[in-house]
N, C-alpha and C positions, 0 to 999 in steps of 0.2 A: 465485758465478756468478749472473748476472742471470737473472731469470725472464722477461724481455721477449723475445718471439720475434724472430728476425731479420726475418721478413716476416709481417705480419698484415693480412689483407684482410677487410673487413667490409661485407657487403651491397652488393657492387659491381655497378653497372649501367653498361654501356658501349654507346654507339651508334657505328655506322659508316655514314656516308652516310645519316643519319636513320633507320637501321634498328637496333632494339635487339637486340644480340647476347648480352651478359651481362645476366642478369635477377635479380640478388641473390646473387652468388657470395661465399662466405665460406671462408677458408682461412688456416691458420697453419703456419709452417715455421720450424724452428730451425736454427742452425748445425750442420753435420755431417749433416743429414738430406737424403735424396734422395727427392723426391716425383715420382710419375709421373702425368701427365695423360692419360687415355684418353678416347676418344670418336670418334664418326663425324665426317666432314667437316661443318663448319658449326655445331658445337656450342659453339664459343667458345674453343678451346684456344689458338690463335695470337692471338686477340683479347686474351686475358688477358695474354700475354707482351708484346704491343705496348703495352698500356695501362700495364703496370708500367714498361716502358722509356721511355714518354713520347712515343710517336709521335703527331703532331698530328692525324692523321685519326681517332684513336680517342678519342671524347669520353666522359669519365666524367661521368655525369649524377647519380649518387647513390653514396654509400658512401665508404669510406676505404681507403687503402693506406698502411701504416706500415712504415718500415724502421728497425729498432733503436729503435722508439718515435717516430720523427720522421715528419712528414707528407710522404710522397713526392710527393703531388699538388701540393704547393706548390713543388716544385723543377722547373726546366727539365730537358730531356732530358740536356744536357751535365753538369749538376750531379748528376743521378742516376748517370751513368756515373762521375764522379769519386768518388762515394760507394760505388762498387763494384757497381753493377747492370750486368750484362753479358748480352747476347742474341746467341746464335749463330744466324744466319739459316738458314732452310730453303733459300733460293735467294740466296746472296751475290752482290752486284752487282759488276761490273767498274768500276774507276776508272782509265781511261786517263790517262796523264800523271803519275800518282803512284806511285812505286815502293813495293814492300812495305816496304823498310827505312825510307823516309821516313815512310810512314803509321804504322808501328808506333812509330817514335821520337817522333813528334808526340803520339800517344795516350799513350805511356808517360810522357812529360814532363808532359803535362797531368794525368795521374792522380796522379803521385807528387811532382812538383816544381813545378807551377804555383802561382802565388800564390793562386788561387781554391781549389785542392786543399788547400793548407795551412790555409786559413781554414775549410773545410767538412768535411774528412775526419777521422773520429774513429778510424780503425783503422790507417792506414798510417804517417804521420808519419816518413817516411824522413829521416835527417839528411844534411846536406851538399848541395852543389850538383849540378847535372846534368852528367854526363860522357859525351860522345859515345863515347869509347873504351870506357868501362865498359859502355855500352848495347850496343855492337857485340859485346862478349864475351857479354853476356846473350843477345842475339839468336842468335848462332851456337850457343851451348850449348842454347838452347831448340829450335832447328831440328834439331840433332843428336838430342836426346832424343825428338823427335816424328817422326824419320825424314823430315824435310822436306828436299828438295833445296836446298842452300845457294844454288844459282844463281837460285832464285826470288826471293831478296832484292832483286836488282837489276831484276827485271821489274815492269811495272805491275800494280797489285793486281788479281788475278783476271782480268786481260785475257788471254784465250786459254787460261786454265787449264782443266784437266779438272775434272769434278765432284768427284773425290776430292781434288784439289789445293785446290779452293775450301774444302772442309770442313776440310782440314788447316790452312788459313789461319785459320779461325775458332778452332780449338783452339790455334793458335800465339798468337793474340791473348789467349786465356784464360790461357795460360801466362805471358805477359809482364805482363798487367794484374792478375792475381791477384784476381779479383772476390770480393766477399763473397756475392753472390747471382748464380749462373750459370743462365741459362735456355737450354736446348738445344731448338730448334724443329725437330724431325724431322731432326736432324743425321745420322741413319743413312740417309736417303733417297738413292738414287742411288749408293750405295757398293758396290763389289764386296767380296768377303770379305777380301781382303788389306788394302784401305784401311779397311774397317770395323774390323778388328783394330787397326790403327795409331791411328785416330781414337778408337775406343772405349776402348782401353787408356790412351791419353794423357789423355782427359777424366776417366776414372775415377781415375787416379793423381793428377791435379791436384786433383780435388775432395777427396780424402782428405788430400793433403799440406797444403793450405791451409784445411782445415776449412770449406769453403764450404757454403752452403745451395744446393741444386740443384733446379730444376724441369725435368723431362724431358718433352717432348711427343713422343709416338711412337704409331705404329699396331702396332708389332711388338715382340717380346721380345728380338730379337737384340742391340740396343745395351745392354740391361740385363744381359747377361752380364758386361759390363765395369764398368758403373755400377750397383752394387747398390742397389735401391730399399728404402726403409724404410716407405713409404706409397704407396698407389695410389688415385687418384680417378677416377671415371667421370663425365664431364660429359654432361648431357642437357638440351637446351633452355635453355642459358645458365646452368645451375646445376650444382653438384655433387650428383649423385643418390646416389652410393655412395662411401664412404671406407672402405678396408680396408687390410690389410697387403699385402705383395707377392704373396700368393697370388691376388689379383684379376687380376694380369697373366697368370698361368698359366691361369686360367679363361677369360679372353678369348681367349688363344691357342688353347685347345683347343675352346671351345664357341661363341665368337662373341658379338656384341653382343645379339642377340635373346635369348639365354639369360640374359645378365646382367640385362637389363631385366625379363624374366619372373620371374627368381629373386629379385632384390633390390628393384627399383623397384616393380613391381606389388604384391608382397606387403606392402611397407611403406606403400603408399598408403592 
């Protein structure tokens, strides 16, 4: 078994619109681990996820991001996706004119069967050509497993969807694309209890089934009922101020950010 972490972030500095948001963040994550990023708004949680995914508005000015030991910053966003980097958005956008089935088929084909994927992917290596019929079977099975209305497959992606349906679409993508690194950016926001159970249980099951490394960004404990964390990090002013086990989540839920800052950050300063 390799000692190389799935994700290694070293002294990462990131600017957005000329404002520095991340100011020397360091983090390491292995396959099969679930790390939770905690912090108040503006501390850099989503900035980290977008920088890893390769969003062009998030400029890395210093530091490194390695995926399986390879320089992720040298890869374009689409290459990162083919290598298994996946981001479930907090507010998924609608794509009028593109059906759910066509969108997912195109993404699946690029991830597992495209020429570029075969040249760059170290982990997938599926044999054989692409079959539309086989993909349809996979799509229907995934929708059934995640309790997604199959009628949504023919509708335009997220166009007129409820908040819960949009989040189900994110986890449906996760199911079909089977990422090696999955980042969930406040996937629990805006969900009622029924949809939270469906989305949370689905994401947790997929993470275990495919031995993913997972970064969860959240303000609440409720999603972590389904995706059990192995490590929790408190971000403060663009850096990780505290790293602990999952008990940090319980303390945040019970006592709040001010308590964590006073207990761990101030005392260690």
